[in-house]
GUDO-326793 format. One record per atom (N, C-alpha, C): y, z, x; atom name. Coordinates in nm, 3 decimals. Example, Ala and Ser with C-alpha at 12.3 -4.5 7.8 and 13.67 -1.06 7.14 Angstrom:
BEGIN
<r><py>-0.569</py><pz>0.780</pz><px>1.319</px><atome>N</atome></r>
<r><py>-0.450</py><pz>0.780</pz><px>1.230</px><atome>CA</atome></r>
<r><py>-0.330</py><pz>0.780</pz><px>1.320</px><atome>C</atome></r>
<r><py>-0.225</py><pz>0.708</pz><px>1.285</px><atome>N</atome></r>
<r><py>-0.106</py><pz>0.714</pz><px>1.367</px><atome>CA</atome></r>
<r><py>0.003</py><pz>0.787</pz><px>1.290</px><atome>C</atome></r>
This chain:
BEGIN
<r><py>-0.544</py><pz>1.740</pz><px>0.344</px><atome>N</atome></r>
<r><py>-0.452</py><pz>1.630</pz><px>0.367</px><atome>CA</atome></r>
<r><py>-0.531</py><pz>1.503</pz><px>0.398</px><atome>C</atome></r>
<r><py>-0.491</py><pz>1.394</pz><px>0.334</px><atome>N</atome></r>
<r><py>-0.553</py><pz>1.264</pz><px>0.356</px><atome>CA</atome></r>
<r><py>-0.481</py><pz>1.198</pz><px>0.473</px><atome>C</atome></r>
<r><py>-0.558</py><pz>1.148</pz><px>0.569</px><atome>N</atome></r>
<r><py>-0.499</py><pz>1.083</pz><px>0.687</px><atome>CA</atome></r>
<r><py>-0.504</py><pz>0.932</pz><px>0.674</px><atome>C</atome></r>
<r><py>-0.408</py><pz>0.868</pz><px>0.735</px><atome>N</atome></r>
<r><py>-0.399</py><pz>0.722</pz><px>0.738</px><atome>CA</atome></r>
<r><py>-0.523</py><pz>0.666</pz><px>0.807</px><atome>C</atome></r>
<r><py>-0.588</py><pz>0.569</pz><px>0.745</px><atome>N</atome></r>
<r><py>-0.705</py><pz>0.507</pz><px>0.805</px><atome>CA</atome></r>
<r><py>-0.668</py><pz>0.402</pz><px>0.910</px><atome>C</atome></r>
<r><py>-0.540</py><pz>0.375</pz><px>0.926</px><atome>N</atome></r>
<r><py>-0.493</py><pz>0.287</pz><px>1.032</px><atome>CA</atome></r>
<r><py>-0.475</py><pz>0.375</pz><px>1.155</px><atome>C</atome></r>
<r><py>-0.565</py><pz>0.365</pz><px>1.250</px><atome>N</atome></r>
<r><py>-0.564</py><pz>0.453</pz><px>1.367</px><atome>CA</atome></r>
<r><py>-0.446</py><pz>0.430</pz><px>1.460</px><atome>C</atome></r>
<r><py>-0.374</py><pz>0.319</pz><px>1.440</px><atome>N</atome></r>
<r><py>-0.256</py><pz>0.293</pz><px>1.522</px><atome>CA</atome></r>
<r><py>-0.136</py><pz>0.377</pz><px>1.477</px><atome>C</atome></r>
<r><py>-0.143</py><pz>0.432</pz><px>1.357</px><atome>N</atome></r>
<r><py>-0.033</py><pz>0.514</pz><px>1.304</px><atome>CA</atome></r>
<r><py>-0.061</py><pz>0.659</pz><px>1.341</px><atome>C</atome></r>
<r><py>0.024</py><pz>0.715</pz><px>1.425</px><atome>N</atome></r>
<r><py>-0.001</py><pz>0.849</pz><px>1.477</px><atome>CA</atome></r>
<r><py>0.110</py><pz>0.949</pz><px>1.444</px><atome>C</atome></r>
<r><py>0.203</py><pz>0.912</pz><px>1.356</px><atome>N</atome></r>
<r><py>0.317</py><pz>1.000</pz><px>1.332</px><atome>CA</atome></r>
<r><py>0.289</py><pz>1.110</pz><px>1.229</px><atome>C</atome></r>
<r><py>0.176</py><pz>1.106</pz><px>1.159</px><atome>N</atome></r>
<r><py>0.139</py><pz>1.206</pz><px>1.058</px><atome>CA</atome></r>
<r><py>0.244</py><pz>1.223</pz><px>0.948</px><atome>C</atome></r>
<r><py>0.324</py><pz>1.120</pz><px>0.925</px><atome>N</atome></r>
<r><py>0.422</py><pz>1.125</pz><px>0.818</px><atome>CA</atome></r>
<r><py>0.349</py><pz>1.118</pz><px>0.684</px><atome>C</atome></r>
<r><py>0.389</py><pz>1.202</pz><px>0.591</px><atome>N</atome></r>
<r><py>0.324</py><pz>1.209</pz><px>0.461</px><atome>CA</atome></r>
<r><py>0.351</py><pz>1.082</pz><px>0.380</px><atome>C</atome></r>
<r><py>0.246</py><pz>1.031</pz><px>0.316</px><atome>N</atome></r>
<r><py>0.260</py><pz>0.913</pz><px>0.232</px><atome>CA</atome></r>
<r><py>0.362</py><pz>0.942</pz><px>0.121</px><atome>C</atome></r>
<r><py>0.464</py><pz>0.859</pz><px>0.105</px><atome>N</atome></r>
<r><py>0.572</py><pz>0.888</pz><px>0.011</px><atome>CA</atome></r>
<r><py>0.540</py><pz>0.850</pz><px>-0.134</px><atome>C</atome></r>
<r><py>0.449</py><pz>0.925</pz><px>-0.195</px><atome>N</atome></r>
<r><py>0.410</py><pz>0.900</pz><px>-0.333</px><atome>CA</atome></r>
<r><py>0.440</py><pz>1.021</pz><px>-0.420</px><atome>C</atome></r>
<r><py>0.450</py><pz>0.996</pz><px>-0.548</px><atome>N</atome></r>
<r><py>0.473</py><pz>1.102</pz><px>-0.645</px><atome>CA</atome></r>
<r><py>0.360</py><pz>1.205</pz><px>-0.638</px><atome>C</atome></r>
<r><py>0.395</py><pz>1.331</pz><px>-0.652</px><atome>N</atome></r>
<r><py>0.296</py><pz>1.438</pz><px>-0.649</px><atome>CA</atome></r>
<r><py>0.197</py><pz>1.432</pz><px>-0.764</px><atome>C</atome></r>
<r><py>0.228</py><pz>1.356</pz><px>-0.869</px><atome>N</atome></r>
<r><py>0.136</py><pz>1.346</pz><px>-0.983</px><atome>CA</atome></r>
<r><py>0.020</py><pz>1.252</pz><px>-0.955</px><atome>C</atome></r>
<r><py>0.029</py><pz>1.173</pz><px>-0.847</px><atome>N</atome></r>
<r><py>-0.078</py><pz>1.080</pz><px>-0.810</px><atome>CA</atome></r>
<r><py>-0.169</py><pz>1.147</pz><px>-0.708</px><atome>C</atome></r>
<r><py>-0.299</py><pz>1.133</pz><px>-0.727</px><atome>N</atome></r>
<r><py>-0.395</py><pz>1.189</pz><px>-0.633</px><atome>CA</atome></r>
<r><py>-0.440</py><pz>1.078</pz><px>-0.538</px><atome>C</atome></r>
<r><py>-0.399</py><pz>1.089</pz><px>-0.412</px><atome>N</atome></r>
<r><py>-0.436</py><pz>0.990</pz><px>-0.311</px><atome>CA</atome></r>
<r><py>-0.578</py><pz>1.020</pz><px>-0.263</px><atome>C</atome></r>
<r><py>-0.667</py><pz>0.920</pz><px>-0.271</px><atome>N</atome></r>
<r><py>-0.805</py><pz>0.936</pz><px>-0.226</px><atome>CA</atome></r>
<r><py>-0.822</py><pz>0.882</pz><px>-0.084</px><atome>C</atome></r>
<r><py>-0.761</py><pz>0.767</pz><px>-0.057</px><atome>N</atome></r>
<r><py>-0.764</py><pz>0.705</pz><px>0.075</px><atome>CA</atome></r>
<r><py>-0.642</py><pz>0.614</pz><px>0.085</px><atome>C</atome></r>
<r><py>-0.599</py><pz>0.588</pz><px>0.209</px><atome>N</atome></r>
<r><py>-0.496</py><pz>0.486</pz><px>0.226</px><atome>CA</atome></r>
<r><py>-0.499</py><pz>0.432</pz><px>0.369</px><atome>C</atome></r>
<r><py>-0.444</py><pz>0.312</pz><px>0.381</px><atome>N</atome></r>
<r><py>-0.435</py><pz>0.249</pz><px>0.512</px><atome>CA</atome></r>
<r><py>-0.302</py><pz>0.175</pz><px>0.520</px><atome>C</atome></r>
<r><py>-0.226</py><pz>0.211</pz><px>0.622</px><atome>N</atome></r>
<r><py>-0.099</py><pz>0.142</pz><px>0.646</px><atome>CA</atome></r>
<r><py>-0.128</py><pz>0.000</pz><px>0.692</px><atome>C</atome></r>
<r><py>-0.056</py><pz>-0.094</pz><px>0.633</px><atome>N</atome></r>
<r><py>-0.064</py><pz>-0.234</pz><px>0.674</px><atome>CA</atome></r>
<r><py>0.038</py><pz>-0.257</pz><px>0.786</px><atome>C</atome></r>
<r><py>0.160</py><pz>-0.210</pz><px>0.763</px><atome>N</atome></r>
<r><py>0.265</py><pz>-0.226</pz><px>0.862</px><atome>CA</atome></r>
<r><py>0.368</py><pz>-0.116</pz><px>0.842</px><atome>C</atome></r>
<r><py>0.417</py><pz>-0.064</pz><px>0.954</px><atome>N</atome></r>
<r><py>0.519</py><pz>0.040</pz><px>0.947</px><atome>CA</atome></r>
<r><py>0.618</py><pz>0.017</pz><px>1.060</px><atome>C</atome></r>
<r><py>0.744</py><pz>0.002</pz><px>1.023</px><atome>N</atome></r>
<r><py>0.849</py><pz>-0.018</pz><px>1.121</px><atome>CA</atome></r>
<r><py>0.960</py><pz>0.082</pz><px>1.092</px><atome>C</atome></r>
<r><py>0.954</py><pz>0.194</pz><px>1.157</px><atome>N</atome></r>
<r><py>1.052</py><pz>0.299</pz><px>1.136</px><atome>CA</atome></r>
<r><py>1.193</py><pz>0.257</pz><px>1.174</px><atome>C</atome></r>
<r><py>1.206</py><pz>0.173</pz><px>1.277</px><atome>N</atome></r>
<r><py>1.337</py><pz>0.130</pz><px>1.322</px><atome>CA</atome></r>
<r><py>1.409</py><pz>0.047</pz><px>1.215</px><atome>C</atome></r>
<r><py>1.335</py><pz>-0.038</pz><px>1.147</px><atome>N</atome></r>
<r><py>1.393</py><pz>-0.120</pz><px>1.041</px><atome>CA</atome></r>
<r><py>1.379</py><pz>-0.054</pz><px>0.904</px><atome>C</atome></r>
<r><py>1.296</py><pz>0.050</pz><px>0.896</px><atome>N</atome></r>
<r><py>1.283</py><pz>0.125</pz><px>0.772</px><atome>CA</atome></r>
<r><py>1.193</py><pz>0.062</pz><px>0.667</px><atome>C</atome></r>
<r><py>1.082</py><pz>0.003</pz><px>0.709</px><atome>N</atome></r>
<r><py>0.987</py><pz>-0.055</pz><px>0.614</px><atome>CA</atome></r>
<r><py>0.848</py><pz>-0.001</pz><px>0.640</px><atome>C</atome></r>
<r><py>0.773</py><pz>0.023</pz><px>0.532</px><atome>N</atome></r>
<r><py>0.635</py><pz>0.075</pz><px>0.541</px><atome>CA</atome></r>
<r><py>0.557</py><pz>0.013</pz><px>0.426</px><atome>C</atome></r>
<r><py>0.443</py><pz>-0.046</pz><px>0.456</px><atome>N</atome></r>
<r><py>0.356</py><pz>-0.100</pz><px>0.351</px><atome>CA</atome></r>
<r><py>0.215</py><pz>-0.046</pz><px>0.373</px><atome>C</atome></r>
<r><py>0.145</py><pz>-0.023</pz><px>0.261</px><atome>N</atome></r>
<r><py>0.011</py><pz>0.035</pz><px>0.268</px><atome>CA</atome></r>
<r><py>-0.070</py><pz>-0.002</pz><px>0.145</px><atome>C</atome></r>
<r><py>-0.200</py><pz>0.002</pz><px>0.163</px><atome>N</atome></r>
<r><py>-0.295</py><pz>-0.009</pz><px>0.052</px><atome>CA</atome></r>
<r><py>-0.344</py><pz>0.133</pz><px>0.023</px><atome>C</atome></r>
<r><py>-0.338</py><pz>0.173</pz><px>-0.104</px><atome>N</atome></r>
<r><py>-0.370</py><pz>0.310</pz><px>-0.142</px><atome>CA</atome></r>
<r><py>-0.472</py><pz>0.311</pz><px>-0.255</px><atome>C</atome></r>
<r><py>-0.581</py><pz>0.385</pz><px>-0.234</px><atome>N</atome></r>
<r><py>-0.676</py><pz>0.414</pz><px>-0.341</px><atome>CA</atome></r>
<r><py>-0.631</py><pz>0.546</pz><px>-0.400</px><atome>C</atome></r>
<r><py>-0.597</py><pz>0.545</pz><px>-0.529</px><atome>N</atome></r>
<r><py>-0.546</py><pz>0.667</pz><px>-0.589</px><atome>CA</atome></r>
<r><py>-0.606</py><pz>0.689</pz><px>-0.728</px><atome>C</atome></r>
<r><py>-0.581</py><pz>0.806</pz><px>-0.778</px><atome>N</atome></r>
<r><py>-0.622</py><pz>0.843</pz><px>-0.913</px><atome>CA</atome></r>
<r><py>-0.497</py><pz>0.882</pz><px>-0.990</px><atome>C</atome></r>
<r><py>-0.480</py><pz>0.821</pz><px>-1.106</px><atome>N</atome></r>
<r><py>-0.366</py><pz>0.848</pz><px>-1.192</px><atome>CA</atome></r>
<r><py>-0.417</py><pz>0.873</pz><px>-1.333</px><atome>C</atome></r>
<r><py>-0.397</py><pz>0.992</pz><px>-1.384</px><atome>N</atome></r>
<r><py>-0.449</py><pz>1.031</pz><px>-1.516</px><atome>CA</atome></r>
<r><py>-0.600</py><pz>1.006</pz><px>-1.525</px><atome>C</atome></r>
<r><py>-0.673</py><pz>1.050</pz><px>-1.423</px><atome>N</atome></r>
<r><py>-0.819</py><pz>1.041</pz><px>-1.414</px><atome>CA</atome></r>
<r><py>-0.871</py><pz>0.897</pz><px>-1.408</px><atome>C</atome></r>
<r><py>-0.787</py><pz>0.801</pz><px>-1.375</px><atome>N</atome></r>
<r><py>-0.830</py><pz>0.662</pz><px>-1.359</px><atome>CA</atome></r>
<r><py>-0.797</py><pz>0.616</pz><px>-1.218</px><atome>C</atome></r>
<r><py>-0.896</py><pz>0.557</pz><px>-1.152</px><atome>N</atome></r>
<r><py>-0.875</py><pz>0.507</pz><px>-1.016</px><atome>CA</atome></r>
<r><py>-0.813</py><pz>0.369</pz><px>-1.019</px><atome>C</atome></r>
<r><py>-0.732</py><pz>0.344</pz><px>-0.916</px><atome>N</atome></r>
<r><py>-0.676</py><pz>0.211</pz><px>-0.896</px><atome>CA</atome></r>
<r><py>-0.640</py><pz>0.195</pz><px>-0.748</px><atome>C</atome></r>
<r><py>-0.635</py><pz>0.072</pz><px>-0.707</px><atome>N</atome></r>
<r><py>-0.592</py><pz>0.038</pz><px>-0.571</px><atome>CA</atome></r>
<r><py>-0.454</py><pz>-0.024</pz><px>-0.586</px><atome>C</atome></r>
<r><py>-0.359</py><pz>0.020</pz><px>-0.503</px><atome>N</atome></r>
<r><py>-0.223</py><pz>-0.033</pz><px>-0.512</px><atome>CA</atome></r>
<r><py>-0.174</py><pz>-0.076</pz><px>-0.375</px><atome>C</atome></r>
<r><py>-0.102</py><pz>-0.185</pz><px>-0.375</px><atome>N</atome></r>
<r><py>-0.024</py><pz>-0.224</pz><px>-0.258</px><atome>CA</atome></r>
<r><py>0.114</py><pz>-0.164</pz><px>-0.280</px><atome>C</atome></r>
<r><py>0.161</py><pz>-0.086</pz><px>-0.183</px><atome>N</atome></r>
<r><py>0.295</py><pz>-0.027</pz><px>-0.188</px><atome>CA</atome></r>
<r><py>0.378</py><pz>-0.076</pz><px>-0.071</px><atome>C</atome></r>
<r><py>0.508</py><pz>-0.086</pz><px>-0.098</px><atome>N</atome></r>
<r><py>0.604</py><pz>-0.109</pz><px>0.010</px><atome>CA</atome></r>
<r><py>0.722</py><pz>-0.015</pz><px>-0.014</px><atome>C</atome></r>
<r><py>0.760</py><pz>0.056</pz><px>0.091</px><atome>N</atome></r>
<r><py>0.873</py><pz>0.148</pz><px>0.085</px><atome>CA</atome></r>
<r><py>0.980</py><pz>0.105</pz><px>0.183</px><atome>C</atome></r>
<r><py>1.104</py><pz>0.144</pz><px>0.151</px><atome>N</atome></r>
<r><py>1.217</py><pz>0.121</pz><px>0.238</px><atome>CA</atome></r>
<r><py>1.284</py><pz>0.255</pz><px>0.262</px><atome>C</atome></r>
<r><py>1.315</py><pz>0.284</pz><px>0.386</px><atome>N</atome></r>
<r><py>1.377</py><pz>0.412</pz><px>0.420</px><atome>CA</atome></r>
<r><py>1.528</py><pz>0.401</pz><px>0.402</px><atome>C</atome></r>
<r><py>1.580</py><pz>0.486</pz><px>0.313</px><atome>N</atome></r>
<r><py>1.723</py><pz>0.488</pz><px>0.284</px><atome>CA</atome></r>
<r><py>1.774</py><pz>0.630</pz><px>0.299</px><atome>C</atome></r>
<r><py>1.876</py><pz>0.646</pz><px>0.379</px><atome>N</atome></r>
<r><py>1.936</py><pz>0.777</pz><px>0.402</px><atome>CA</atome></r>
<r><py>1.831</py><pz>0.881</pz><px>0.441</px><atome>C</atome></r>
<r><py>1.735</py><pz>0.838</pz><px>0.524</px><atome>N</atome></r>
<r><py>1.634</py><pz>0.929</pz><px>0.576</px><atome>CA</atome></r>
<r><py>1.514</py><pz>0.954</pz><px>0.486</px><atome>C</atome></r>
<r><py>1.513</py><pz>0.896</pz><px>0.366</px><atome>N</atome></r>
<r><py>1.401</py><pz>0.915</pz><px>0.273</px><atome>CA</atome></r>
<r><py>1.336</py><pz>0.781</pz><px>0.240</px><atome>C</atome></r>
<r><py>1.203</py><pz>0.784</pz><px>0.230</px><atome>N</atome></r>
<r><py>1.130</py><pz>0.664</pz><px>0.190</px><atome>CA</atome></r>
<r><py>1.142</py><pz>0.648</pz><px>0.038</px><atome>C</atome></r>
<r><py>1.185</py><pz>0.530</pz><px>-0.006</px><atome>N</atome></r>
<r><py>1.196</py><pz>0.497</pz><px>-0.148</px><atome>CA</atome></r>
<r><py>1.107</py><pz>0.377</pz><px>-0.178</px><atome>C</atome></r>
<r><py>1.035</py><pz>0.385</pz><px>-0.288</px><atome>N</atome></r>
<r><py>0.946</py><pz>0.274</pz><px>-0.323</px><atome>CA</atome></r>
<r><py>1.026</py><pz>0.148</pz><px>-0.353</px><atome>C</atome></r>
<r><py>0.984</py><pz>0.039</pz><px>-0.289</px><atome>N</atome></r>
<r><py>1.046</py><pz>-0.091</pz><px>-0.308</px><atome>CA</atome></r>
<r><py>0.958</py><pz>-0.178</pz><px>-0.397</px><atome>C</atome></r>
<r><py>0.827</py><pz>-0.174</pz><px>-0.376</px><atome>N</atome></r>
<r><py>0.731</py><pz>-0.254</pz><px>-0.454</px><atome>CA</atome></r>
<r><py>0.603</py><pz>-0.175</pz><px>-0.479</px><atome>C</atome></r>
<r><py>0.540</py><pz>-0.205</pz><px>-0.591</px><atome>N</atome></r>
<r><py>0.408</py><pz>-0.151</pz><px>-0.621</px><atome>CA</atome></r>
<r><py>0.331</py><pz>-0.260</pz><px>-0.694</px><atome>C</atome></r>
<r><py>0.212</py><pz>-0.292</pz><px>-0.644</px><atome>N</atome></r>
<r><py>0.126</py><pz>-0.391</pz><px>-0.707</px><atome>CA</atome></r>
<r><py>-0.009</py><pz>-0.326</pz><px>-0.729</px><atome>C</atome></r>
<r><py>-0.041</py><pz>-0.288</pz><px>-0.854</px><atome>N</atome></r>
<r><py>-0.168</py><pz>-0.220</pz><px>-0.881</px><atome>CA</atome></r>
<r><py>-0.281</py><pz>-0.318</pz><px>-0.910</px><atome>C</atome></r>
<r><py>-0.401</py><pz>-0.278</pz><px>-0.868</px><atome>N</atome></r>
<r><py>-0.524</py><pz>-0.350</pz><px>-0.900</px><atome>CA</atome></r>
<r><py>-0.615</py><pz>-0.249</pz><px>-0.969</px><atome>C</atome></r>
<r><py>-0.633</py><pz>-0.264</pz><px>-1.099</px><atome>N</atome></r>
<r><py>-0.710</py><pz>-0.165</pz><px>-1.175</px><atome>CA</atome></r>
<r><py>-0.858</py><pz>-0.202</pz><px>-1.186</px><atome>C</atome></r>
<r><py>-0.890</py><pz>-0.326</pz><px>-1.149</px><atome>N</atome></r>
<r><py>-1.029</py><pz>-0.369</pz><px>-1.155</px><atome>CA</atome></r>
<r><py>-1.047</py><pz>-0.492</pz><px>-1.066</px><atome>C</atome></r>
<r><py>-1.170</py><pz>-0.533</pz><px>-1.049</px><atome>N</atome></r>
<r><py>-1.203</py><pz>-0.646</pz><px>-0.962</px><atome>CA</atome></r>
<r><py>-1.141</py><pz>-0.777</pz><px>-1.014</px><atome>C</atome></r>
<r><py>-1.130</py><pz>-0.789</pz><px>-1.146</px><atome>N</atome></r>
<r><py>-1.071</py><pz>-0.910</pz><px>-1.204</px><atome>CA</atome></r>
<r><py>-0.926</py><pz>-0.926</pz><px>-1.160</px><atome>C</atome></r>
<r><py>-0.848</py><pz>-0.816</pz><px>-1.163</px><atome>N</atome></r>
<r><py>-0.709</py><pz>-0.820</pz><px>-1.116</px><atome>CA</atome></r>
<r><py>-0.703</py><pz>-0.870</pz><px>-0.972</px><atome>C</atome></r>
<r><py>-0.788</py><pz>-0.812</pz><px>-0.887</px><atome>N</atome></r>
<r><py>-0.789</py><pz>-0.847</pz><px>-0.745</px><atome>CA</atome></r>
<r><py>-0.828</py><pz>-0.994</pz><px>-0.725</px><atome>C</atome></r>
<r><py>-0.933</py><pz>-1.038</pz><px>-0.794</px><atome>N</atome></r>
<r><py>-0.981</py><pz>-1.175</pz><px>-0.776</px><atome>CA</atome></r>
<r><py>-0.876</py><pz>-1.278</pz><px>-0.816</px><atome>C</atome></r>
<r><py>-0.797</py><pz>-1.248</pz><px>-0.918</px><atome>N</atome></r>
<r><py>-0.693</py><pz>-1.339</pz><px>-0.962</px><atome>CA</atome></r>
<r><py>-0.589</py><pz>-1.358</pz><px>-0.850</px><atome>C</atome></r>
<r><py>-0.547</py><pz>-1.250</pz><px>-0.787</px><atome>N</atome></r>
<r><py>-0.451</py><pz>-1.257</pz><px>-0.677</px><atome>CA</atome></r>
<r><py>-0.514</py><pz>-1.324</pz><px>-0.555</px><atome>C</atome></r>
<r><py>-0.635</py><pz>-1.281</pz><px>-0.521</px><atome>N</atome></r>
<r><py>-0.705</py><pz>-1.334</pz><px>-0.404</px><atome>CA</atome></r>
<r><py>-0.725</py><pz>-1.485</pz><px>-0.413</px><atome>C</atome></r>
<r><py>-0.768</py><pz>-1.533</pz><px>-0.528</px><atome>N</atome></r>
<r><py>-0.791</py><pz>-1.677</pz><px>-0.544</px><atome>CA</atome></r>
<r><py>-0.661</py><pz>-1.756</pz><px>-0.532</px><atome>C</atome></r>
<r><py>-0.553</py><pz>-1.704</pz><px>-0.587</px><atome>N</atome></r>
<r><py>-0.425</py><pz>-1.773</pz><px>-0.578</px><atome>CA</atome></r>
<r><py>-0.376</py><pz>-1.779</pz><px>-0.433</px><atome>C</atome></r>
<r><py>-0.390</py><pz>-1.670</pz><px>-0.360</px><atome>N</atome></r>
<r><py>-0.347</py><pz>-1.666</pz><px>-0.220</px><atome>CA</atome></r>
<r><py>-0.433</py><pz>-1.761</pz><px>-0.136</px><atome>C</atome></r>
<r><py>-0.563</py><pz>-1.762</pz><px>-0.159</px><atome>N</atome></r>
<r><py>-0.652</py><pz>-1.848</pz><px>-0.080</px><atome>CA</atome></r>
<r><py>-0.618</py><pz>-1.996</pz><px>-0.095</px><atome>C</atome></r>
<r><py>-0.573</py><pz>-2.036</pz><px>-0.212</px><atome>N</atome></r>
<r><py>-0.533</py><pz>-2.175</pz><px>-0.231</px><atome>CA</atome></r>
<r><py>-0.416</py><pz>-2.210</pz><px>-0.138</px><atome>C</atome></r>
<r><py>-0.319</py><pz>-2.120</pz><px>-0.128</px><atome>N</atome></r>
<r><py>-0.203</py><pz>-2.144</pz><px>-0.042</px><atome>CA</atome></r>
<r><py>-0.236</py><pz>-2.131</pz><px>0.106</px><atome>C</atome></r>
<r><py>-0.338</py><pz>-2.054</pz><px>0.140</px><atome>N</atome></r>
<r><py>-0.376</py><pz>-2.038</pz><px>0.280</px><atome>CA</atome></r>
<r><py>-0.414</py><pz>-2.170</pz><px>0.344</px><atome>C</atome></r>
<r><py>-0.466</py><pz>-2.262</pz><px>0.264</px><atome>N</atome></r>
<r><py>-0.502</py><pz>-2.393</pz><px>0.316</px><atome>CA</atome></r>
<r><py>-0.380</py><pz>-2.463</pz><px>0.375</px><atome>C</atome></r>
<r><py>-0.261</py><pz>-2.437</pz><px>0.321</px><atome>N</atome></r>
<r><py>-0.138</py><pz>-2.497</pz><px>0.373</px><atome>CA</atome></r>
<r><py>-0.097</py><pz>-2.437</pz><px>0.507</px><atome>C</atome></r>
<r><py>-0.149</py><pz>-2.319</pz><px>0.540</px><atome>N</atome></r>
<r><py>-0.116</py><pz>-2.256</pz><px>0.668</px><atome>CA</atome></r>
<r><py>-0.210</py><pz>-2.300</pz><px>0.780</px><atome>C</atome></r>
<r><py>-0.325</py><pz>-2.351</pz><px>0.746</px><atome>N</atome></r>
<r><py>-0.426</py><pz>-2.391</pz><px>0.845</px><atome>CA</atome></r>
<r><py>-0.397</py><pz>-2.531</pz><px>0.900</px><atome>C</atome></r>
<r><py>-0.283</py><pz>-2.543</pz><px>0.964</px><atome>N</atome></r>
<r><py>-0.247</py><pz>-2.674</pz><px>1.021</px><atome>CA</atome></r>
<r><py>-0.242</py><pz>-2.667</pz><px>1.170</px><atome>C</atome></r>
């Protein structure tokens, strides 16, 4: 069993991903059981290809359902997102 690398998460709840995906590592970004939201960064293998994904789930009727998935299949994908976000970060530094 792969454990959450976020040491603040202690509930041992299983990552809500399809059984066809092989989870290599993951780290919860934020989890709010009361409001029913969970987001994490996951290093996984899908059809023998590795990728890093940002996931967000929403708990509905007691089950976690995927709300968003943003895959990064290579450094170029990540750099494109990172550079765009960094431009907007300047607007937050006030």
